[in-house]
N, C-alpha and C positions, 0 to 999 in steps of 0.2 A: 942514626937516622930513627932507632925507634923512640927517643925521644926527641925525637923535633914532631913523630909522629902522634906519641901524646900530648904534646904543648897541643898542638893544634887537637887534637879533639876537646882537650878542656876547653880551649878559649871558643869553640861551637859553644857550650852554653856558657852564654853572659849571667854573673856572680849575682842574688837579690841586691838593690836598691841596700848600700847600707845608709846616709846621711836620717831614717829614721828607724825610730827605732819600735822594737820588736809587737811591740804593742799594735803602735801607724801602722802597720803592714802585715797583721794581722785583720782588722780595726774594715782595712780595702778590700781585702779580700772578702769580708761578708758580707761589706757595704758592693759592692763587686755582684758577689752574686746572689742577696740578695731582692739586686734590681734585677740579674738575670728572673730572676721569679714571679718577679711582679708580671715584664716582657710576653713572658713565655704565657700567664695566666688570662693580662687583655688581649694575646695576639689570641687562645687557641678563646678564651669568650668569643672576637670578632666576628672569629672566622665560622664560628658555631652558629650565631645565629643569623650573621649571614644566608647562611646557608643555610641552615631554617624554612632563611626568608621567601628564598628559591620553592623548593619545599611547592609553601602556600601558593606561589603564586604560581608555581605551576600545573599545580590542581586545580586550582579554580579555574587559571586555562584550556584544561586538559575534560572540567570536568561542563555540569550545565551553568547557565547565564544566569540563571536564575538571583537573584541579592536572598536570596531564600536559604533558596542550595549552600553558599558561601559561606549565610551566618553559620549556619546547622553543621556545619562540619569544622569550624574552625571551634564548632561553640563544644563537638566529642573528642578534637582533640584535647582542645584545653582538656579535660579532664580525663582521660587517658595517661598526657604526664605529667599533667598532677597528681592525680593516684599513685605514678612513680618515680617522681625528680620531685616534688612537693609545691609549693605557692609561686618560685618563677616562672611557673603557666602554662601562668593568670590567662584569660580571655586579651586583655589589655595587651600586653607583651606578647602573644602570638601578632596580636597587630602592627603591634611595635617593629617583631620581628620583619614581616613583610612588609613593611612600608621602609625598614632600611638595606631592605631587597631590590624595593622601586626606585629609593633616593638613593642605592648605588653597584647602579646595573650592571656598571660600567667596569665592574672590579674584579680583578679575576686573585682571589685572594692569595692562591700557590706562588702570586711573583710579588720577592719584593719592594716596599713602599719608600720611594724617598721624594720626601719635598721636590724638588724641583721636576722631577721626572714628564718628559713631554711625550710620554705615555699615554696613552686614554687606555690601556689594561694592563694599572696600575695595585698592588692590594690596600695592606692597612699597614701604620704608619702597629710597630708591637709599644711606643711611644702611649701610646693609644687607647684607652678602654669604651667599654662600652657607654661609657656615662659620659662620658663627650662625646662621641655619634648618640644620642641619645638629643643633646643640645646640636647637633654639624646641622643633624635631623629639621632641626626649627628654622636655622635658618633657610629663606627661600630663597635666594637670590645664589645667581652658583656659583660666580665668580667669587663674591663674598662668603659662602661654604668652605671654597676651594682655598681661599687663602687664610678665613682663619684654620681652618686646619695644616698645615703646613709654617703654618703661624706656629697653632702649638706643641705639632714634632718637632719640630726647633727649636723655640727657646724651653723644651716643658714644660706649657703649661697645666698645673693643677682646671680642674674640670670645674670650682674658683672664677680659678681666673679668665677660664675659656667666656666663662658664663655674661661674668664682668666686661669685658669686654665686648661679646657678643651689646651684650642689653644698652654698653654706652657709643654704640654704634663708630666704632677704633675702623672698620673699614674704610664709609663713608667721611667717616670725619678724616684719614689718611688724604683719599682719591682728592678733599678739598683742602690741604694740607700745601701753602707751596713751602713749608715745612718737612719733610717726611722724614730724612732720617734721624732727625730728633724724635719724633713721634713711635719710629722702629724702632729711637732705643730707647726707650721706655716700658717697649708694650715687653721687649724684654728679661727683664726683672723677674725672679722666679719665686714660689708661695713656699719654699725649701718644704715640700710634703716627702714625707720617707716613706721604704717600700711598706713596716702595717700598717699604715692607712692609707696605702690601695687597701690591704689585702680586710681588711675594713669596713668594705663597701659594703653596704647589703648589697649589691646587684654581685659582685666574687661573691657575699656566701656565697649565694643562691643557688650562685653557679655551681659552687663546690657543696653544696648539701649540704651545707650547716648550717652552725644554729646563731642567731642574733648574737651582737661580741656584748649587750648588755645584762645579758643569761652564764657569759663565764667568763671567770678569772683569766688573769692573762697571761699567769700561764696552759690553764687548761685551752686559750683559744690558741697555745703557735701550738700546744699535746694534738691539739687538732689538726692546721693546717698544715703537721711535716703529716701524719696521718695520708 
């Protein structure tokens, strides 16, 4: 009976896949880990900027209604944050955070995002970073914006790919097309962006308070990211 129990226990833990070489299996582990890091940074950045935007909007709503008051408030805030955290909190950036919250005020960052979700109180996709949402904020049509966000999330579009689809009026062309499947199939092509490319994004480096990549060797950049 003990032997039977021992066999059952061993079977509860499937053996690792052996049809790949040791090198291939380790590469898979590292690539997955790096992708998880990128998704985590993307998520934290987007959430932080949404919350900052909300704080600014609520402060302005609760304060004086004069335009001069709002301008002075954001200027003072920018100066203090820049002194402590660097150039990522310039006046234009704070205005973008305010716009970001206003554009996605119905979101709830604590709730996971799914492209097919019908809930108005959804969060943000971990696959999309701040640079993606900077592009999406420039899409005025709300239906088109939701479409681009869902497609970028589902198909792993890079920022340049999202920008390209927006500038080519992909959503409008899809609405007019009689062969929607063909157009959607073409949109699923990816740019093959690597995690390290995302981590070199100037906005990510600003958020993490790291130097620009041109001032660092690859080894020093990786060391700084680890730190």
